C-alpha positions as a Python dict, from the first residue, in 0.01 Angstrom:
ca = {
    (1, 'S'): (0, 0, 0),
    (2, 'G'): (28, -125, -356),
    (3, 'Q'): (242, -423, -256),
    (4, 'V'): (-24, -686, -183),
    (5, 'R'): (-249, -904, -397),
    (6, 'G'): (-487, -1183, -309),
    (7, 'L'): (-819, -1257, -145),
    (8, 'C'): (-800, -931, 50),
    (9, 'G'): (-756, -722, -266),
    (10, 'T'): (-474, -508, -397),
    (11, 'F'): (-484, -216, -150),
    (12, 'N'): (-382, 34, -417),
    (13, 'G'): (-685, 265, -411),
    (14, 'D'): (-823, 131, -741),
    (15, 'Q'): (-1134, -78, -676),
    (16, 'R'): (-1147, -194, -1039),
    (17, 'D'): (-864, -443, -981),
    (18, 'E'): (-966, -585, -643),
    (19, 'F'): (-1058, -922, -797),
    (20, 'T'): (-713, -990, -948),
    (21, 'T'): (-641, -1363, -966),
    (22, 'P'): (-301, -1530, -907),
    (23, 'E'): (-262, -1538, -1287),
    (24, 'G'): (-310, -1160, -1307),
    (25, 'D'): (-660, -1169, -1459),
    (26, 'V'): (-931, -942, -1318),
    (27, 'E'): (-1253, -1135, -1258),
    (28, 'P'): (-1587, -952, -1278),
    (29, 'G'): (-1760, -1162, -1009),
    (30, 'V'): (-1698, -1293, -660),
    (31, 'A'): (-1747, -1663, -742),
    (32, 'A'): (-1495, -1673, -1029),
    (33, 'F'): (-1246, -1476, -820),
    (34, 'A'): (-1279, -1708, -518),
    (35, 'N'): (-1257, -2017, -739),
    (36, 'A'): (-924, -1890, -877),
    (37, 'F'): (-776, -1930, -527),
    (38, 'R'): (-941, -2266, -453),
    (39, 'A'): (-707, -2558, -393),
    (40, 'A'): (-799, -2840, -631),
    (41, 'G'): (-1011, -3100, -453),
    (42, 'A'): (-1010, -2912, -122),
    (43, 'C'): (-1366, -2782, -148),
    (44, 'P'): (-1642, -2754, -408),
    (45, 'A'): (-1630, -2466, -655),
    (46, 'L'): (-1867, -2177, -593),
    (47, 'G'): (-2158, -2137, -830),
    (48, 'P'): (-2256, -1806, -988),
    (49, 'G'): (-2465, -1701, -687),
    (50, 'I'): (-2317, -1590, -356),
    (51, 'P'): (-2415, -1835, -79),
    (52, 'D'): (-2574, -1694, 234),
    (53, 'P'): (-2320, -1760, 513),
    (54, 'C'): (-2597, -1794, 771),
    (55, 'D'): (-2750, -2095, 591),
    (56, 'G'): (-2470, -2323, 712),
    (57, 'F'): (-2489, -2213, 1074),
    (58, 'P'): (-2833, -2233, 1236),
    (59, 'G'): (-2889, -1951, 1483),
    (60, 'S'): (-2617, -1734, 1334),
    (61, 'R'): (-2857, -1504, 1151),
    (62, 'E'): (-3002, -1369, 1477),
    (63, 'R'): (-2655, -1307, 1626),
    (64, 'A'): (-2534, -1144, 1304),
    (65, 'E'): (-2838, -918, 1281),
    (66, 'A'): (-2793, -813, 1645),
    (67, 'A'): (-2425, -733, 1587),
    (68, 'C'): (-2501, -539, 1270),
    (69, 'A'): (-2775, -345, 1448),
    (70, 'V'): (-2508, -206, 1681),
    (71, 'L'): (-2284, -107, 1390),
    (72, 'L'): (-2575, 50, 1202),
    (73, 'G'): (-2711, 221, 1514),
    (74, 'P'): (-2676, 579, 1632),
    (75, 'A'): (-2341, 521, 1806),
    (76, 'F'): (-2169, 479, 1466),
    (77, 'Q'): (-2359, 739, 1262),
}
């Protein structure tokens, strides 16, 4: 606890600094935070909107919704 930093957050109990970049800046949004860790030329930069992960994988939405239904169901309430 309190000894990590990166894409998984800071794990220090303070959610205000979860989007800390490698340079030590705290980004207000997901896209800017993710772009701070992007390797130059490895992939396109994210835009201001958050892409829907199911758009790139046809058929995934149904599987994801079924899995989430279990987690949101009575067994986990």
